[in-house]
C-alpha positions in Angstrom: 0.0 0.0 0.1 1.5 3.3 -1.1 1.3 6.7 0.7 -1.2 7.8 -2.0 -3.6 5.1 -0.9 -4.2 6.9 2.2 -6.1 9.7 0.1 -8.9 7.2 -0.4 -9.8 7.6 3.3 -13.4 7.1 3.9 -15.7 5.8 6.8 -16.6 2.5 4.8 -12.8 1.8 4.5 -11.9 3.0 8.1 -14.8 1.5 10.2 -14.1 -2.3 9.2 -10.4 -2.2 9.8 -11.0 -0.3 13.1 -13.6 -2.9 14.2 -11.3 -5.8 13.5 -8.7 -3.9 15.4 -10.9 -3.0 18.5 -12.3 -6.6 18.4 -8.9 -7.6 19.6 -9.9 -6.3 23.1 -11.9 -9.4 23.5 -8.7 -11.3 23.8 -7.6 -9.0 26.6 -10.2 -10.9 28.5 -7.7 -13.7 28.6 -5.0 -11.4 30.3 -7.4 -10.6 32.9 -8.4 -14.2 33.5 -4.7 -15.2 33.7 -3.7 -12.7 36.4 -6.7 -13.8 38.4 -4.9 -16.9 39.2 -2.2 -15.3 41.3 -4.8 -13.2 43.3 -4.8 -16.0 46.1 -1.3 -15.2 46.9 -1.6 -11.4 47.1 -2.2 -11.4 51.0 1.0 -13.6 51.6 3.1 -11.6 49.0 1.6 -8.2 48.4 4.3 -7.1 46.2 2.9 -9.3 43.4 0.3 -6.5 42.4 3.0 -3.8 42.5 4.9 -4.9 39.3 2.0 -5.9 37.3 0.7 -2.5 36.3 4.0 -0.9 35.3 5.2 -3.9 33.4 2.0 -4.1 31.4 1.8 -0.3 30.9 5.3 0.5 30.0 5.5 -2.7 27.8 2.4 -1.1 26.1 4.1 2.3 25.9 7.2 1.1 24.1 5.3 -1.2 21.9 3.2 1.9 20.8 6.6 3.7 19.9 7.5 0.8 17.9 4.2 0.4 16.3 4.0 4.0 15.3 7.4 4.1 14.1 6.9 0.9 12.1 3.6 2.2 10.4 5.2 5.6 9.5 8.3 4.1 8.4 6.4 1.6 5.8 4.3 4.6 4.6 7.3 6.8 3.9 9.5 4.2 2.3 12.0 4.1 5.4 11.3 0.5 6.1 11.1 -2.3 3.4 7.9 -4.5 3.3 10.1 -7.4 3.9 11.0 -9.9 6.8 14.6 -10.3 5.6 17.4 -7.9 4.6 15.6 -4.8 5.9 16.9 -1.1 6.1 19.5 0.4 8.4 16.4 2.5 9.8 14.5 -0.6 10.7 17.5 -2.3 12.7 18.2 1.0 14.4 14.6 1.2 15.6 14.6 -2.5 16.8 17.9 -1.8 18.8 16.5 1.3 20.3 13.2 -0.2 21.4 15.1 -3.2 22.9 17.7 -1.0 24.9 14.7 1.2 26.1 13.0 -1.6 27.4 15.9 -3.0 29.2 16.6 0.4 31.0 12.8 0.7 31.8 12.8 -2.8 33.3 15.8 -1.9 35.6 13.9 1.5 36.6 10.8 -0.7 37.4 12.8 -3.1 39.5 14.4 -0.3 41.8 11.0 1.5 41.8 8.8 -1.5 42.7 11.2 -2.4 45.5 11.3 1.0 47.1 7.5 0.9 46.8 7.3 -2.5 48.4 9.6 -1.1 51.4 7.1 1.8 51.7 3.9 -0.1 51.5 4.7 -3.4 53.1 7.7 -3.2 55.3 9.2 -6.6 56.2 8.2 -8.0 52.8 10.3 -11.1 51.6 11.0 -9.0 48.4 14.9 -8.1 48.1 16.3 -5.7 45.6 17.9 -8.6 43.7 14.7 -10.4 43.4 13.0 -7.4 42.2 15.5 -6.6 39.5 15.3 -10.2 38.5 11.6 -10.5 38.3 11.3 -7.2 36.4 14.1 -7.8 33.9 12.9 -11.3 33.0 9.4 -10.3 32.6 10.1 -7.3 30.5 12.6 -8.6 28.4 11.4 -12.2 27.7 8.2 -10.3 26.3 10.3 -7.7 24.5 12.5 -10.5 22.8 9.5 -12.0 21.5 7.6 -9.0 20.4 10.3 -6.7 19.0 12.0 -9.5 16.8 9.1 -11.5 15.7 5.6 -10.2 16.5 5.7 -6.6 15.5 7.7 -6.8 12.2 5.6 -9.6 11.1 2.2 -8.2 11.7 3.2 -4.6 10.4 4.7 -5.9 6.9 2.0 -8.5 6.7 -0.8 -5.8 7.0 1.0 -3.6 4.7 1.3 -6.2 2.1 -2.3 -7.1 2.3 -3.3 -3.6 1.5 -4.4 -2.7 5.4 -3.4 0.4 7.2 -0.9 -0.3 9.8 -1.8 2.9 11.6 -5.3 1.3 12.2 -4.4 -2.3 12.5 -0.8 -2.9 14.0 -1.1 -1.2 17.5 -4.4 -2.7 18.7 -3.3 -6.0 17.7 0.0 -5.9 19.3 -1.3 -4.2 22.4 -3.5 -7.2 22.9 -1.0 -9.8 22.2 1.4 -8.1 24.4 -1.0 -7.8 27.2 -1.5 -11.6 27.0 2.0 -12.4 26.7 3.3 -10.3 29.5 0.4 -11.4 31.6 1.3 -15.2 30.9 5.0 -14.6 31.4 4.7 -12.6 34.6 2.2 -15.4 36.1 4.4 -18.1 35.1 7.5 -16.4 36.7 5.7 -15.6 39.9 4.5 -19.3 40.1 8.0 -20.5 39.4 9.2 -18.3 42.2 6.9 -19.4 44.6 7.0 -23.1 44.1 10.3 -23.7 42.2 12.6 -20.9 43.6 15.6 -23.1 42.3 14.4 -22.8 38.6 13.8 -19.1 39.0 17.3 -18.7 40.2 18.7 -20.6 37.4 16.7 -18.6 34.9 18.0 -15.4 36.5 21.6 -16.4 36.5 21.2 -17.3 32.8 19.0 -14.8 31.3 19.6 -11.5 33.2 23.2 -11.2 32.2 22.3 -12.3 28.6 19.7 -9.7 28.4 22.2 -7.1 29.9 24.9 -8.1 27.4 22.7 -7.8 24.2 21.4 -4.5 25.5 25.0 -3.2 25.8 26.1 -4.6 22.4 23.1 -2.9 20.7 23.8 0.4 22.3 27.6 0.3 21.2 26.8 -0.7 17.6 23.9 1.6 16.9 24.4 4.5 19.2 25.8 6.6 16.4 22.8 6.3 14.2 20.4 9.2 14.1 17.3 6.8 14.3 18.8 5.2 17.6 19.7 8.5 19.2 16.3 10.0 18.3 14.2 7.1 19.8 16.3 7.1 23.1 16.3 10.8 23.5 12.5 11.3 22.9 11.1 8.1 24.3 13.4 7.0 27.2 12.7 10.0 29.3 9.0 9.8 28.8 8.9 6.0 29.4 10.5 6.5 32.8 8.3 9.2 33.8 5.3 7.4 32.8 6.6 4.5 35.1 5.4 6.4 38.1 2.1 7.2 36.4 1.3 3.5 35.7 1.9 2.8 39.5 -0.6 5.5 40.6 -3.1 3.7 38.2 -2.4 0.3 40.1 -2.8 2.2 43.5 -6.1 3.5 42.5 -7.5 0.2 41.2 -6.8 -1.3 44.6 -9.4 1.2 46.0 -11.9 -0.8 43.9 -11.6 -3.8 46.1 -15.1 -3.7 47.4 -16.7 -3.3 43.9 -14.3 -6.1 42.3 -15.1 -8.4 45.1 -18.7 -8.3 44.7 -18.5 -7.9 40.7 -15.4 -9.9 39.6 -16.4 -9.3 36.0 -15.2 -5.5 36.5 -11.7 -7.0 37.0 -12.0 -9.4 34.2 -13.0 -6.5 31.8 -10.5 -4.1 33.1 -7.6 -5.0 30.9 -9.9 -4.9 27.8 -11.3 -1.6 28.7 -7.9 0.3 29.2 -6.6 -1.5 26.1 -9.5 -0.4 24.1 -9.4 3.0 25.0 -5.8 3.4 24.6 -5.9 1.7 21.4 -8.6 4.3 20.2 -6.2 7.2 21.1 -3.3 5.3 19.8 -4.8 4.7 16.4 -6.1 8.2 16.0 -2.6 9.8 17.0 -0.9 7.3 14.6 -3.2 8.3 11.7 -2.7 12.0 12.4 1.1 11.5 12.6 1.2 9.9 9.5 -0.9 12.4 7.6 1.1 15.3 9.2 4.1 13.8 8.0 2.8 13.4 4.3 1.3 17.0 4.5 -2.4 15.8 4.0 -3.5 17.9 7.0 -2.3 21.1 8.6 -0.4 20.9 12.0 -3.4 22.7 13.7 -6.4 21.9 15.9 -8.5 23.3 13.1 -7.6 20.3 11.1 -9.9 18.4 13.6 -12.8 19.8 11.7 -11.6 18.7 8.3 -13.3 15.6 6.6 -10.1 13.6 6.6 -9.8 13.9 10.4 -13.5 13.3 11.0 -13.6 10.2 8.9 -10.9 8.8 10.9 -12.3 9.7 14.2 -15.8 8.5 13.5 -14.6 5.2 12.1 -12.4 4.3 15.2 -14.8 5.5 17.8 -17.7 3.7 16.3 -15.8 0.5 16.3 -14.7 0.9 19.8 -18.2 1.3 21.3 -19.4 -1.7 19.5 -16.3 -3.7 20.9 -16.9 -2.4 24.4 -20.3 -3.4 24.7 -19.6 -6.9 23.2 -16.8 -7.7 25.4 -18.5 -6.4 28.6 -21.4 -8.6 28.0 -19.0 -11.7 27.4 -17.3 -11.1 30.6 -20.4 -10.4 32.7 -22.2 -13.5 31.3 -19.1 -15.4 32.5 -19.9 -14.7 36.1 -23.6 -14.1 36.2 -26.9 -14.4 34.5 -28.9 -11.9 36.7 -30.5 -9.3 34.6 -29.8 -6.4 37.1 -26.1 -7.4 37.6 -25.6 -7.6 33.7 -27.3 -4.2 33.2 -25.2 -2.7 36.0 -21.8 -4.0 34.6 -22.8 -2.8 30.9 -23.9 0.6 32.2 -20.9 1.0 34.3 -18.3 0.1 31.5 -20.2 1.8 28.5 -20.5 5.0 30.8 -16.8 5.0 31.4 -16.1 4.7 27.9 -18.4 7.6 26.8 -17.2 9.9 29.5 -13.6 9.4 28.3 -14.0 9.5 24.7 -14.1 13.4 24.2 -10.8 13.9 26.4 -8.9 11.0 24.9 -9.9 11.9 21.1 -9.0 15.6 21.9 -5.8 14.7 23.7 -4.8 12.3 21.0 -5.1 14.9 18.1 -3.5 17.7 20.3 -0.4 15.7 21.4 0.2 14.7 17.7 -0.1 18.3 16.4 1.9 19.9 19.0 4.9 17.3 19.0 4.8 17.7 15.1 5.0 21.5 15.2 7.8 21.5 17.7 10.1 19.1 15.5 9.6 16.0 17.6 8.6 12.8 16.2 5.0 12.2 17.4 5.5 8.5 17.1 8.0 8.6 19.9 5.6 10.5 22.2 1.9 10.5 21.6 1.2 6.8 22.0 3.2 6.4 25.3 1.6 9.5 26.7 -2.0 8.7 25.5 -2.0 5.1 26.7 -0.6 6.0 30.2 -3.0 8.9 30.7 -5.8 6.8 29.5 -4.9 3.9 31.7 -4.9 6.4 34.7 -8.1 8.3 33.8 -9.9 5.1 32.9 -9.2 3.6 36.4 -10.2 6.8 38.0 -13.5 7.1 36.0 -14.2 3.5 36.2 -14.1 3.7 40.0 -16.3 6.8 40.3 -19.0 5.2 37.8 -19.0 2.0 39.3 -19.7 3.6 42.8 -22.4 6.0 41.5 -24.4 3.2 39.5 -24.1 0.9 42.3 -25.6 3.5 44.8 -28.2 4.4 42.4 -29.2 0.9 41.8 -29.4 0.4 45.7 -32.1 3.3 45.9 -34.1 2.0 43.1 
């Protein structure tokens, strides 16, 4: 698909691709069910929940940078639509994403250990264990995603005539959520039941990831693409690590609602994935169209047909997907009509309240970063996903309490 293909933007074209991408949120129910397996160990080892939000969010943020750069690179011809023998731009991008992931995994390890000391003094979590768990979880997922999943899906979508801006991030976001959840749960279980096996994995893999990250840094540090990604993405990713931990803290305040309505926990990964995906699809599409000169770098462009078509197609598909996966999750736990109604109202109301904010934020950040000479692909998706994760958690908490109180008084 050439850059000129984007001029054919229409709702009929955008909506089916957006609906396909949004429908992958159904798979995020799997991530929610997977994490539920370790919930029984939270009281004995409360640090388990400290790691999960930043690992999930930061892995998603870095994946967002990679998705955006792959999409734009394919449209602009900087990346060849081939799985072998690609461009220097492509390999520098992959190296920078791997290195950024490693640095963030170390930061998460230190920060999570400090948070554990603050919240649960006397915990059995040591600094060494914290770093090992963080690095193994992040880097095993990164290895699979960066060197296999992301390039394969991006290039395949491009070859088939689909728009990677619409398809790539949502699909990868869902797959990364499931992959990260599965890897994290596996490592936690290994640590609890087979600590000797966890020790062996740590001794073998942590030094290997460290050496590989150092090698990639030395080899590509002189490349403009590598330096640009690190300069713009790494500081943002580190700052957003703190935001993701705040989201996890706020989610813990929903314990009462979750205990009586477990479907809210099951649907939570799908909801934050869906809302973050919408913002990312919009920002990635805007970034590409700004780079190609199809729209002006101004908020006034939001009113143009090109922009309205993208937004309407993405938002309509997202609403259909949210209603569908909420019903699916709720029916897994209950058949009681009032509970089903309460759950659907809670999630859909959360979605509708957040839409204007997320859509405007996505468009605004893409425009501002472009006007300031920064690469929007490095900044918009990480910022949008982190902010959407945080605001979704807050709004979900408030709406769930409001609807619960309303139904009590009926």
